C-alpha positions as CSV (number, residue, x, y, z in Angstrom):
1,I,-240.0,65.1,164.6
2,E,-236.5,65.5,163.1
3,L,-234.8,65.1,166.5
4,A,-236.8,61.9,167.1
5,E,-235.7,60.5,163.8
6,D,-232.1,61.3,164.5
7,R,-232.3,59.6,167.9
8,K,-234.0,56.6,166.3
9,Q,-231.3,56.3,163.7
10,S,-228.6,56.7,166.3
11,I,-230.1,53.9,168.4
12,E,-230.4,51.6,165.4
13,E,-226.7,52.3,164.4
14,R,-225.6,51.5,168.0
15,D,-227.5,48.3,168.1
16,Q,-226.2,47.2,164.7
17,F,-222.6,47.9,165.9
18,Y,-222.9,46.1,169.2
19,S,-224.5,43.0,167.6
20,S,-221.8,42.8,164.8
21,P,-219.6,39.7,164.6
22,E,-216.5,42.0,164.6
23,W,-217.4,43.7,167.8
24,N,-218.5,40.5,169.6
25,M,-215.2,38.7,168.6
26,L,-213.1,41.7,169.7
27,R,-215.1,42.1,173.0
28,K,-214.4,38.4,173.9
29,Q,-210.7,38.8,173.1
30,V,-210.4,41.9,175.3
31,I,-212.1,40.2,178.2
32,N,-209.9,37.2,177.8
33,E,-206.7,39.3,177.6
34,K,-207.4,41.8,180.3
35,G,-209.4,39.6,182.7
36,R,-212.5,40.3,184.7
37,V,-211.2,43.2,186.8
38,C,-212.7,46.7,186.3
39,A,-210.2,49.2,185.1
40,G,-212.1,51.9,186.9
41,C,-212.7,50.7,190.4
42,G,-210.5,47.6,190.5
43,R,-213.3,45.3,191.5
44,R,-213.4,41.7,190.3
45,I,-216.4,41.3,188.0
46,Q,-218.3,38.1,188.7
47,S,-221.4,38.4,186.6
48,N,-221.5,38.4,182.8
49,D,-224.3,40.9,183.1
50,D,-222.0,43.3,184.9
51,I,-219.0,43.2,182.6
52,T,-218.6,45.7,179.8
53,V,-215.9,46.5,177.3
54,D,-215.5,50.3,177.1
55,H,-214.2,52.6,174.4
56,I,-211.6,54.7,176.2
57,K,-212.1,57.4,173.5
58,P,-215.8,57.3,173.0
59,R,-217.3,55.9,169.8
60,S,-219.4,59.0,169.3
61,K,-216.3,61.2,169.1
62,Y,-213.7,58.8,167.6
63,P,-215.5,56.6,165.1
64,D,-212.2,55.5,163.5
65,L,-211.2,53.8,166.8
66,V,-214.3,51.7,167.4
67,L,-212.5,48.4,166.7
68,T,-209.0,49.4,167.9
69,R,-208.0,47.1,170.7
70,E,-205.8,49.7,172.4
71,N,-208.9,51.9,172.8
72,L,-210.8,49.2,174.8
73,R,-210.8,48.2,178.4
74,V,-212.9,46.2,180.8
75,L,-215.3,48.1,183.1
76,C,-218.0,47.1,185.4
77,R,-221.5,48.3,184.4
78,S,-221.5,51.0,187.2
79,C,-218.2,52.5,186.1
80,N,-219.2,52.4,182.4
81,S,-222.5,54.1,183.2
82,Q,-220.8,56.9,185.2
83,K,-218.3,57.5,182.3
84,G,-220.9,58.0,179.6
85,D,-219.3,59.4,176.5
86,R,-216.5,61.2,178.3
87,E,-212.9,60.2,177.8
88,F,-211.4,58.2,180.7
89,E,-209.4,60.3,183.2
90,E,-206.6,58.5,185.0
């Protein structure tokens, strides 16, 4: 039961962060600055459903960097899913 409560709280915190005005504004800025090309596979991202802004150093491990522009990059959904909460490897 305790594990389920921890998981629920984690999901609620994540949802709250990703719906915040600060994140949404920064996300749009990163996409505008870096373009719609995936930093992982180099593919041009056509669909808005396929574009993500990734935390290079994961939010779960580096909470102090969640709104740091230098820690963000554009990824397609596939590359972002493969990365999970691991740090990006060049």
